[in-house]
KEBA-74747 format. One record per residue (C-alpha): residue number from 1; residue in three letters; y negated, z, x negated. Coordinates in nm, 4 decimals, padded with zeros to 6 digits, always signed. Last residue first. Example, Ala and Ser with C-alpha at 12.3 -4.5 7.8 and 13.67 -1.06 7.14 Angstrom:
@k=2 | r=SER | y=+00.1060 | z=+00.7140 | x=-01.3670
@k=1 | r=ALA | y=+00.4500 | z=+00.7800 | x=-01.2300
REM end
This chain:
@k=235 | r=UNK | y=+00.3875 | z=+00.6964 | x=+01.9892
@k=234 | r=UNK | y=+00.1616 | z=+00.3959 | x=+02.0237
@k=233 | r=UNK | y=+00.0577 | z=+00.2098 | x=+01.7096
@k=232 | r=UNK | y=+00.3040 | z=-00.0773 | x=+01.7474
@k=231 | r=UNK | y=+00.2183 | z=-00.1243 | x=+02.1152
@k=230 | r=UNK | y=-00.1521 | z=-00.1365 | x=+02.0307
@k=229 | r=UNK | y=-00.0942 | z=-00.3783 | x=+01.7463
@k=228 | r=UNK | y=+00.1192 | z=-00.6142 | x=+01.9526
@k=227 | r=UNK | y=-00.1539 | z=-00.6425 | x=+02.2136
@k=226 | r=UNK | y=-00.4216 | z=-00.6783 | x=+01.9468
@k=225 | r=UNK | y=-00.2319 | z=-00.9458 | x=+01.7553
@k=224 | r=UNK | y=-00.1537 | z=-01.1465 | x=+02.0689
@k=223 | r=UNK | y=-00.5130 | z=-01.1277 | x=+02.1912
@k=222 | r=UNK | y=-00.6509 | z=-01.2316 | x=+01.8519
@k=221 | r=UNK | y=-00.4168 | z=-01.5307 | x=+01.8301
@k=220 | r=UNK | y=-00.4800 | z=-01.6429 | x=+02.1881
@k=219 | r=UNK | y=-00.8605 | z=-01.6058 | x=+02.1607
@k=218 | r=UNK | y=-00.9379 | z=-01.3801 | x=+02.4568
@k=217 | r=UNK | y=-01.0592 | z=-01.0999 | x=+02.2281
@k=216 | r=UNK | y=-01.3140 | z=-01.3461 | x=+02.0917
@k=215 | r=UNK | y=-01.4386 | z=-01.4418 | x=+02.4401
@k=214 | r=UNK | y=-01.4475 | z=-01.0752 | x=+02.5371
@k=213 | r=UNK | y=-01.6905 | z=-00.9811 | x=+02.2609
@k=212 | r=UNK | y=-01.6864 | z=-00.8965 | x=+01.8913
@k=211 | r=UNK | y=-01.3074 | z=-00.8761 | x=+01.8689
@k=210 | r=UNK | y=-01.2137 | z=-00.9714 | x=+01.5126
@k=209 | r=UNK | y=-01.1921 | z=-00.6650 | x=+01.2824
@k=208 | r=UNK | y=-00.8527 | z=-00.5707 | x=+01.4226
@k=207 | r=UNK | y=-00.7482 | z=-00.2133 | x=+01.3491
@k=206 | r=UNK | y=-00.4176 | z=-00.0304 | x=+01.4022
@k=205 | r=UNK | y=-00.3545 | z=+00.3369 | x=+01.3243
@k=204 | r=UNK | y=-00.0169 | z=+00.5094 | x=+01.3353
@k=203 | r=UNK | y=+00.0184 | z=+00.8841 | x=+01.3727
@k=202 | r=UNK | y=+00.2593 | z=+01.1256 | x=+01.2027
@k=201 | r=UNK | y=+00.0054 | z=+01.2144 | x=+00.9362
@k=200 | r=UNK | y=-00.2176 | z=+00.9116 | x=+00.9143
@k=199 | r=UNK | y=-00.0304 | z=+00.5828 | x=+00.8646
@k=198 | r=UNK | y=-00.2632 | z=+00.2871 | x=+00.8355
@k=197 | r=UNK | y=-00.2625 | z=-00.0622 | x=+00.9786
@k=196 | r=UNK | y=-00.4760 | z=-00.3633 | x=+00.9007
@k=195 | r=UNK | y=-00.6262 | z=-00.6828 | x=+01.0362
@k=194 | r=UNK | y=-00.9394 | z=-00.8436 | x=+00.8874
@k=193 | r=UNK | y=-00.9285 | z=-00.6911 | x=+00.5399
@k=192 | r=UNK | y=-01.2042 | z=-00.8092 | x=+00.3048
@k=191 | r=UNK | y=-01.2275 | z=-01.0917 | x=+00.0507
@k=190 | r=UNK | y=-01.5583 | z=-01.1486 | x=-00.1272
@k=189 | r=UNK | y=-01.6688 | z=-01.4828 | x=-00.2734
@k=188 | r=UNK | y=-01.9053 | z=-01.4620 | x=-00.5724
@k=187 | r=UNK | y=-02.2836 | z=-01.4296 | x=-00.6029
@k=186 | r=UNK | y=-02.3862 | z=-01.1703 | x=-00.3459
@k=185 | r=UNK | y=-02.7393 | z=-01.1614 | x=-00.2000
@k=184 | r=UNK | y=-02.6883 | z=-01.4603 | x=+00.0297
@k=183 | r=UNK | y=-02.9484 | z=-01.7330 | x=+00.0891
@k=182 | r=UNK | y=-02.7774 | z=-02.0068 | x=-00.1149
@k=181 | r=UNK | y=-02.4410 | z=-01.9448 | x=+00.0533
@k=180 | r=UNK | y=-02.1490 | z=-01.7536 | x=-00.0953
@k=179 | r=UNK | y=-01.8211 | z=-01.7386 | x=+00.0926
@k=178 | r=UNK | y=-01.6886 | z=-01.4374 | x=+00.2773
@k=177 | r=UNK | y=-01.3105 | z=-01.4306 | x=+00.2602
@k=176 | r=UNK | y=-01.1000 | z=-01.3057 | x=+00.5492
@k=175 | r=UNK | y=-00.7870 | z=-01.0973 | x=+00.5346
@k=174 | r=UNK | y=-00.4718 | z=-01.0388 | x=+00.7364
@k=173 | r=UNK | y=-00.1884 | z=-00.7855 | x=+00.7518
@k=172 | r=UNK | y=-00.3404 | z=-00.5258 | x=+00.5202
@k=171 | r=UNK | y=-00.1397 | z=-00.2039 | x=+00.4942
@k=170 | r=UNK | y=-00.4284 | z=+00.0287 | x=+00.4191
@k=169 | r=UNK | y=-00.3996 | z=+00.2857 | x=+00.1391
@k=168 | r=UNK | y=-00.5766 | z=+00.0482 | x=-00.1007
@k=167 | r=UNK | y=-00.9240 | z=+00.1286 | x=+00.0296
@k=166 | r=UNK | y=-01.1835 | z=-00.0148 | x=+00.2671
@k=165 | r=UNK | y=-01.5407 | z=-00.1372 | x=+00.3067
@k=164 | r=UNK | y=-01.5312 | z=-00.4196 | x=+00.5620
@k=163 | r=UNK | y=-01.7359 | z=-00.7410 | x=+00.5597
@k=162 | r=UNK | y=-01.6829 | z=-00.8506 | x=+00.9177
@k=161 | r=UNK | y=-01.7165 | z=-01.2164 | x=+01.0098
@k=160 | r=UNK | y=-01.8996 | z=-01.2306 | x=+01.3413
@k=159 | r=UNK | y=-01.7833 | z=-01.5241 | x=+01.5505
@k=158 | r=UNK | y=-01.6484 | z=-01.8754 | x=+01.5108
@k=157 | r=UNK | y=-01.2769 | z=-01.8300 | x=+01.4531
@k=156 | r=UNK | y=-01.0055 | z=-02.0098 | x=+01.2603
@k=155 | r=UNK | y=-00.6363 | z=-01.9281 | x=+01.2298
@k=154 | r=UNK | y=-00.3790 | z=-01.8597 | x=+00.9599
@k=153 | r=UNK | y=-00.0346 | z=-01.8751 | x=+01.1162
@k=152 | r=UNK | y=+00.1170 | z=-01.6238 | x=+01.3566
@k=151 | r=UNK | y=+00.4956 | z=-01.5853 | x=+01.3496
@k=150 | r=UNK | y=+00.4853 | z=-01.2222 | x=+01.2369
@k=149 | r=UNK | y=+00.1435 | z=-01.0655 | x=+01.2944
@k=148 | r=UNK | y=+00.2134 | z=-00.7314 | x=+01.4641
@k=147 | r=UNK | y=+00.5848 | z=-00.7182 | x=+01.3794
@k=146 | r=UNK | y=+00.5101 | z=-00.7446 | x=+01.0051
@k=145 | r=UNK | y=+00.6889 | z=-01.0250 | x=+00.8181
@k=144 | r=UNK | y=+00.4052 | z=-01.2759 | x=+00.7673
@k=143 | r=UNK | y=+00.1557 | z=-00.9894 | x=+00.7596
@k=142 | r=UNK | y=+00.3010 | z=-00.8532 | x=+00.4381
@k=141 | r=UNK | y=+00.2479 | z=-01.1924 | x=+00.2721
@k=140 | r=UNK | y=-00.1047 | z=-01.1897 | x=+00.4110
@k=139 | r=UNK | y=-00.2247 | z=-01.3811 | x=+00.7189
@k=138 | r=UNK | y=-00.5580 | z=-01.5505 | x=+00.6501
@k=137 | r=UNK | y=-00.8273 | z=-01.5336 | x=+00.9191
@k=136 | r=UNK | y=-01.0502 | z=-01.8355 | x=+00.8657
@k=135 | r=UNK | y=-01.4252 | z=-01.8589 | x=+00.9100
@k=134 | r=UNK | y=-01.6900 | z=-02.0288 | x=+01.1207
@k=133 | r=UNK | y=-02.0175 | z=-01.8365 | x=+01.1664
@k=132 | r=UNK | y=-02.1595 | z=-01.6327 | x=+01.4522
@k=131 | r=UNK | y=-02.4211 | z=-01.3992 | x=+01.3042
@k=130 | r=UNK | y=-02.7307 | z=-01.5648 | x=+01.4520
@k=129 | r=UNK | y=-02.5251 | z=-01.5824 | x=+01.7722
@k=128 | r=UNK | y=-02.6291 | z=-01.2260 | x=+01.8505
@k=127 | r=UNK | y=-02.9774 | z=-01.3620 | x=+01.9240
@k=126 | r=UNK | y=-03.2944 | z=-01.3565 | x=+01.7120
@k=125 | r=UNK | y=-03.3166 | z=-01.7363 | x=+01.6906
@k=124 | r=UNK | y=-03.1654 | z=-01.8099 | x=+01.3509
@k=123 | r=UNK | y=-03.1279 | z=-02.1655 | x=+01.2241
@k=122 | r=UNK | y=-03.3839 | z=-02.1509 | x=+00.9402
@k=121 | r=UNK | y=-03.2235 | z=-01.8286 | x=+00.8175
@k=120 | r=UNK | y=-02.8995 | z=-02.0219 | x=+00.7532
@k=119 | r=UNK | y=-02.6429 | z=-01.8400 | x=+00.9595
@k=118 | r=UNK | y=-02.5683 | z=-01.4738 | x=+00.9173
@k=117 | r=UNK | y=-02.3176 | z=-01.2678 | x=+00.7253
@k=116 | r=UNK | y=-02.1725 | z=-00.9630 | x=+00.8932
@k=115 | r=UNK | y=-02.2150 | z=-00.6403 | x=+00.7012
@k=114 | r=UNK | y=-02.0763 | z=-00.2964 | x=+00.6211
@k=113 | r=UNK | y=-01.8115 | z=-00.2254 | x=+00.8826
@k=112 | r=UNK | y=-01.6023 | z=+00.0726 | x=+00.7757
@k=111 | r=UNK | y=-01.2325 | z=+00.0688 | x=+00.6984
@k=110 | r=UNK | y=-00.9529 | z=+00.3213 | x=+00.6561
@k=109 | r=UNK | y=-00.9506 | z=+00.4754 | x=+01.0041
@k=108 | r=UNK | y=-00.8780 | z=+00.8278 | x=+00.8797
@k=107 | r=UNK | y=-01.1263 | z=+00.8227 | x=+00.5911
@k=106 | r=UNK | y=-01.3960 | z=+00.6745 | x=+00.8151
@k=105 | r=UNK | y=-01.3405 | z=+00.9575 | x=+01.0640
@k=104 | r=UNK | y=-01.3614 | z=+01.2078 | x=+00.7793
@k=103 | r=UNK | y=-01.6956 | z=+01.0590 | x=+00.6758
@k=102 | r=UNK | y=-01.8515 | z=+01.1433 | x=+01.0134
@k=101 | r=UNK | y=-02.2082 | z=+01.0382 | x=+01.0936
@k=100 | r=UNK | y=-02.1265 | z=+00.6652 | x=+01.0897
@k=99 | r=UNK | y=-01.9163 | z=+00.7179 | x=+01.3977
@k=98 | r=UNK | y=-01.7901 | z=+00.3998 | x=+01.5602
@k=97 | r=UNK | y=-01.8176 | z=+00.1103 | x=+01.3185
@k=96 | r=UNK | y=-01.4509 | z=+00.0271 | x=+01.2523
@k=95 | r=UNK | y=-01.3154 | z=+00.1391 | x=+01.5929
@k=94 | r=UNK | y=-01.5423 | z=-00.0169 | x=+01.8529
@k=93 | r=UNK | y=-01.7128 | z=-00.2137 | x=+01.5785
@k=92 | r=UNK | y=-01.4290 | z=-00.4682 | x=+01.5775
@k=91 | r=UNK | y=-01.1055 | z=-00.3814 | x=+01.7494
@k=90 | r=UNK | y=-00.9007 | z=-00.0865 | x=+01.8558
@k=89 | r=UNK | y=-00.6028 | z=+00.1294 | x=+01.7846
@k=88 | r=UNK | y=-00.4833 | z=+00.4872 | x=+01.7660
@k=87 | r=UNK | y=-00.1328 | z=+00.6313 | x=+01.7897
@k=86 | r=UNK | y=-00.0789 | z=+00.9972 | x=+01.8727
@k=85 | r=UNK | y=+00.1760 | z=+01.1454 | x=+01.6319
@k=84 | r=UNK | y=+00.0726 | z=+01.4984 | x=+01.5369
@k=83 | r=UNK | y=-00.1797 | z=+01.3859 | x=+01.2759
@k=82 | r=UNK | y=-00.3287 | z=+01.1542 | x=+01.5383
@k=81 | r=UNK | y=-00.3747 | z=+01.4365 | x=+01.7897
@k=80 | r=UNK | y=-00.5210 | z=+01.6702 | x=+01.5302
@k=79 | r=UNK | y=-00.7652 | z=+01.4010 | x=+01.4192
@k=78 | r=UNK | y=-00.8888 | z=+01.3384 | x=+01.7709
@k=77 | r=UNK | y=-00.9419 | z=+01.7085 | x=+01.8395
@k=76 | r=UNK | y=-01.1174 | z=+01.7654 | x=+01.5077
@k=75 | r=UNK | y=-01.3351 | z=+01.4612 | x=+01.5740
@k=74 | r=UNK | y=-01.4554 | z=+01.6033 | x=+01.9033
@k=73 | r=UNK | y=-01.5203 | z=+01.9473 | x=+01.7536
@k=72 | r=UNK | y=-01.7160 | z=+01.8061 | x=+01.4619
@k=71 | r=UNK | y=-01.9263 | z=+01.6047 | x=+01.7044
@k=70 | r=UNK | y=-01.8998 | z=+01.2269 | x=+01.7281
@k=69 | r=UNK | y=-02.1819 | z=+00.9749 | x=+01.7159
@k=68 | r=UNK | y=-02.2125 | z=+00.6199 | x=+01.8443
@k=67 | r=UNK | y=-02.2526 | z=+00.2889 | x=+01.6643
@k=66 | r=UNK | y=-01.9691 | z=+00.1266 | x=+01.8604
@k=65 | r=UNK | y=-01.7200 | z=+00.2912 | x=+02.0953
@k=64 | r=UNK | y=-01.4080 | z=+00.0866 | x=+02.1665
@k=63 | r=UNK | y=-01.1205 | z=+00.3340 | x=+02.1280
@k=62 | r=UNK | y=-00.7663 | z=+00.2744 | x=+02.2476
@k=61 | r=UNK | y=-00.5909 | z=+00.6080 | x=+02.1979
@k=60 | r=UNK | y=-00.2149 | z=+00.5874 | x=+02.2402
@k=59 | r=UNK | y=+00.0584 | z=+00.8444 | x=+02.3100
@k=58 | r=UNK | y=-00.1661 | z=+01.1056 | x=+02.4698
@k=57 | r=UNK | y=+00.0059 | z=+01.4162 | x=+02.6085
@k=56 | r=UNK | y=-00.1102 | z=+01.6522 | x=+02.3333
@k=55 | r=UNK | y=-00.4615 | z=+01.5170 | x=+02.3912
@k=54 | r=UNK | y=-00.4547 | z=+01.6645 | x=+02.7418
@k=53 | r=UNK | y=-00.3884 | z=+02.0169 | x=+02.6160
@k=52 | r=UNK | y=-00.6426 | z=+01.9912 | x=+02.3358
@k=51 | r=UNK | y=-00.9319 | z=+01.8733 | x=+02.5514
@k=50 | r=UNK | y=-01.1835 | z=+01.8326 | x=+02.2673
@k=49 | r=UNK | y=-01.1049 | z=+01.4606 | x=+02.2355
@k=48 | r=UNK | y=-01.2283 | z=+01.4136 | x=+02.5915
@k=47 | r=UNK | y=-01.5865 | z=+01.4410 | x=+02.4614
@k=46 | r=UNK | y=-01.5396 | z=+01.1028 | x=+02.2882
@k=45 | r=UNK | y=-01.7273 | z=+00.8808 | x=+02.5339
@k=44 | r=UNK | y=-01.6970 | z=+00.6929 | x=+02.8627
@k=43 | r=UNK | y=-01.3411 | z=+00.8013 | x=+02.9358
@k=42 | r=UNK | y=-01.0646 | z=+00.5865 | x=+03.0834
@k=41 | r=UNK | y=-00.7126 | z=+00.7135 | x=+03.1590
@k=40 | r=UNK | y=-00.4231 | z=+00.4683 | x=+03.1574
@k=39 | r=UNK | y=-00.0638 | z=+00.5474 | x=+03.2531
@k=38 | r=UNK | y=+00.1371 | z=+00.3318 | x=+03.0198
@k=37 | r=UNK | y=+00.4591 | z=+00.1454 | x=+03.0937
@k=36 | r=UNK | y=+00.4056 | z=-00.1918 | x=+02.9320
@k=35 | r=UNK | y=+00.2624 | z=-00.3493 | x=+03.2461
@k=34 | r=UNK | y=+00.0094 | z=-00.0667 | x=+03.2564
@k=33 | r=UNK | y=-00.1021 | z=-00.1448 | x=+02.9014
@k=32 | r=UNK | y=-00.1331 | z=-00.5158 | x=+02.9734
@k=31 | r=UNK | y=-00.3233 | z=-00.4513 | x=+03.2973
@k=30 | r=UNK | y=-00.5667 | z=-00.2220 | x=+03.1081
@k=29 | r=UNK | y=-00.6526 | z=-00.4698 | x=+02.8304
@k=28 | r=UNK | y=-00.9163 | z=-00.6714 | x=+03.0165
@k=27 | r=UNK | y=-01.0853 | z=-00.3489 | x=+03.1238
@k=26 | r=UNK | y=-01.1206 | z=-00.2614 | x=+02.7554
@k=25 | r=UNK | y=-01.3073 | z=-00.5828 | x=+02.6816
@k=24 | r=UNK | y=-01.5334 | z=-00.5701 | x=+02.9868
@k=23 | r=UNK | y=-01.6277 | z=-00.2041 | x=+02.9475
@k=22 | r=UNK | y=-01.6918 | z=-00.2060 | x=+02.5721
@k=21 | r=UNK | y=-01.8892 | z=-00.5326 | x=+02.5890
@k=20 | r=UNK | y=-01.9771 | z=-00.5411 | x=+02.2187
@k=19 | r=UNK | y=-02.3442 | z=-00.5912 | x=+02.3003
@k=18 | r=UNK | y=-02.3327 | z=-00.2694 | x=+02.5044
@k=17 | r=UNK | y=-02.3600 | z=-00.0542 | x=+02.1922
@k=16 | r=UNK | y=-02.1807 | z=+00.2761 | x=+02.2372
@k=15 | r=UNK | y=-01.9132 | z=+00.3237 | x=+02.4982
@k=14 | r=UNK | y=-01.5383 | z=+00.3442 | x=+02.5252
@k=13 | r=UNK | y=-01.2521 | z=+00.5897 | x=+02.4983
@k=12 | r=UNK | y=-00.9348 | z=+00.4506 | x=+02.6533
@k=11 | r=UNK | y=-00.6483 | z=+00.6997 | x=+02.6669
@k=10 | r=UNK | y=-00.2927 | z=+00.5753 | x=+02.7066
@k=9 | r=UNK | y=-00.0211 | z=+00.8057 | x=+02.8344
@k=8 | r=UNK | y=+00.3436 | z=+00.6977 | x=+02.8256
@k=7 | r=UNK | y=+00.5377 | z=+00.6836 | x=+03.1463
@k=6 | r=UNK | y=+00.8230 | z=+00.9315 | x=+03.1516
@k=5 | r=UNK | y=+01.1846 | z=+00.8263 | x=+03.1147
@k=4 | r=UNK | y=+01.2589 | z=+00.9013 | x=+02.7482
@k=3 | r=UNK | y=+01.0405 | z=+01.2126 | x=+02.7324
@k=2 | r=UNK | y=+01.2442 | z=+01.3609 | x=+03.0150
@k=1 | r=UNK | y=+01.0932 | z=+01.4390 | x=+03.3533
REM end
């Protein structure tokens, strides 16, 4: 079968912290991928990255694997695939807080979760919602013309607001600004990327910081951006 007529291969790698609903959120994306011509394989961890022959066939890695670890061999397999043209995408901690034990992974992805600001300490109950605060996702000038975010206006969310450590190599399509509250340690507003892309070798990388749980992924703006981002990243 020719490259032009074959179905593309998508690989979902999921796992890590259950609070991010890795199964529910990725399952919700499978019909979209299949509708867009992908054969979808699901793996419950990064061991598949060591299968060099299979990774050569992968056009898109969708990874949602939070606060996990990756071996040197697993990362080497993932990196080789991306360098050779496999696209990679994901959301929230599933891609931006996956493998704190591997600096080269952070270098490839271009952003690492550092913090999500909480509510007033007097309002906290010990639940995930302690970190759900209202904020705005601001589309950048680049984002206004980029195929992933074109036509989408600034929009508001009430969820975790990621403070992301990043670098200038990212193409930032949207940002969010963390304000200063009386109980915060920082003393001036901080703007961090919320949606970005990155070219790594021949591979494209797409990251959406919003996507904490299924209800955030189901926000119409977030869902549209993620769907477009995955198609953009894919080989």
